[in-house]
Each structure stands twice: as structure tokens, then as C-alpha cells.
C-alpha positions as CSV (number, residue, x, y, z in Angstrom):
1,M,0.0,0.0,0.0
2,K,1.4,3.4,-1.0
3,E,0.4,6.8,0.2
4,I,-0.2,9.1,-2.8
5,D,1.0,12.7,-2.6
6,R,-2.5,14.1,-3.3
7,S,-5.6,15.0,-1.4
8,I,-9.1,13.9,-2.4
9,L,-12.3,15.9,-2.6
10,I,-15.5,13.9,-2.5
11,I,-18.5,15.6,-4.1
12,R,-22.0,14.3,-3.4
13,A,-24.9,15.8,-5.3
14,K,-27.7,17.2,-3.2
15,K,-31.3,17.3,-4.3
16,P,-31.5,20.7,-6.0
17,F,-13.4,16.3,-8.8
18,L,-7.9,14.7,-7.1
19,L,-6.5,17.9,-5.8
20,P,-3.0,19.0,-4.6
21,E,-2.1,18.1,-1.1
22,Y,-3.2,20.5,1.6
23,E,-2.1,21.2,5.1
24,D,-4.9,23.0,6.9
25,D,-8.5,24.3,6.7
26,S,-7.5,27.6,5.1
27,Q,-5.9,25.7,2.2
28,M,-9.0,23.5,1.9
29,E,-11.1,26.6,1.4
30,Y,-8.6,28.0,-1.1
31,L,-8.6,24.8,-3.1
32,L,-12.4,24.7,-3.1
33,R,-12.6,28.4,-4.3
34,K,-10.0,27.7,-7.0
35,Y,-11.6,24.5,-8.4
36,F,-15.3,24.7,-7.6
37,K,-16.4,26.2,-11.0
38,Q,-14.5,23.4,-12.9
39,I,-16.0,20.7,-10.6
40,F,-19.5,22.2,-10.8
41,E,-19.5,22.3,-14.6
42,E,-18.0,18.8,-14.8
43,Q,-20.7,17.4,-12.5
44,L,-23.5,19.2,-14.4
45,N,-22.1,17.9,-17.7
46,G,-22.4,14.4,-16.3
47,W,-26.1,14.9,-15.6
48,W,-27.3,17.4,-18.2
49,L,-25.6,17.9,-21.6
50,D,-28.0,20.8,-22.3
51,E,-26.1,23.7,-20.8
52,D,-29.3,25.8,-21.1
53,A,-30.8,23.6,-18.3
54,W,-27.8,24.4,-15.9
55,P,-28.4,26.9,-13.1
56,S,-27.6,30.3,-14.4
57,R,-25.8,31.2,-11.1
58,R,-22.8,28.9,-10.7
59,D,-21.0,30.6,-7.8
60,L,-19.5,29.0,-4.7
61,E,-22.7,29.6,-2.7
62,T,-24.8,27.7,-5.3
63,F,-22.2,25.0,-5.5
64,K,-22.4,24.4,-1.7
65,Q,-26.2,24.3,-2.1
66,W,-26.0,21.6,-4.8
67,F,-23.1,19.5,-3.4
68,D,-21.8,18.2,-0.1
69,V,-18.0,18.6,0.1
70,E,-15.7,16.3,2.0
71,F,-12.0,16.8,2.2
72,H,-9.4,14.0,3.0
73,S,-5.8,14.8,3.5
74,V,-4.5,11.3,3.0
75,V,-5.1,8.9,0.1
76,F,-3.9,5.3,0.1
77,D,-3.3,3.5,-3.2
78,L,-4.3,-0.2,-2.6
79,V,-3.6,-1.3,-6.1
80,D,-0.1,-2.4,-7.0
81,K,-0.1,-0.8,-10.4
82,P,1.1,2.6,-11.7
83,I,-1.4,5.4,-11.5
84,Q,-2.7,6.3,-15.0
85,A,-4.6,9.4,-16.1
86,A,-7.9,8.8,-17.8
87,E,-8.1,10.2,-21.3
């Protein structure tokens, strides 16, 4: 088992994406602010291909209304194979 030098962000859709390693809560908030728009649009694209049906307001407040966010500072790789990026 290897520890991967990455943090993970788990996004769970409410009713209405691996990150760099972080050290404390202020860095978690920084990473969320930096990446929420990209994550929001990727999640929406997975559910609705018609962008006209997406919420017009896609700010951090709306993101937090639509998704639960859970940070983990340690990720363990349990597979004994190289990590590969998906295409």
C-alpha cells in the first residue's frame, strides 16, 4: 500500500473532482474556491448535456447548495499498479 501525494475531494450531489495536497482548513477553502467552478460544470455535464438547463448562477454559494463537500488529506493506493490518467 502506497500513500499518494495528493488530497481527495469527494463531491456528493444534493437534491436541488484529485487535488494537490493541503495542510490546513484555510488551504481546503482556497482549493475549493480555486476549483469549484470546474468541478461544478463537470458534475453538471455528467447529468445534463444541455447547458441551457444548468443553473444560471454557478458561484460558490450555489455549488455548496448543490453538493456536499468532504476533504481528506491522505489517500492510500491499494492497487499495486502505476497510476494512470484517464483520457
